[in-house]
C-alpha positions, 0 to 999 in steps of 0.5 A: 695447316692444310691438314688442318683445315682439309679435317673442318667444317664444308661451312668452315672450310667455305667461310676461310677460302672467302676470307682468304679470298676478301684479304688477297683481293683487298692487298693486291688493290692497295699494294697497286696503289702503295707501287703506282703512287709511293713507289715508283717516285721515290724510287727511280729503276720501279715501272708503274703496275698496269694491270690487275695480273701483275698486282695480282703476282706481284701479291701472291708472291710476296705473300709467299715472301711473308708467309701468308 
């Protein structure tokens, strides 16, 4: 997949990088909201995510596990 991205035009690579960054940002914010508002209330062993860095790292970990 990385080879395919590197073989594309420069503008396409920039577009893909921007789209990936936006997806990561949106998933981070959504994950933080859903984690704090839903999961923490219903699963007592979970603690709230307090910083965006924690939510970002959790989002990246879930993306890696999911295979995106």
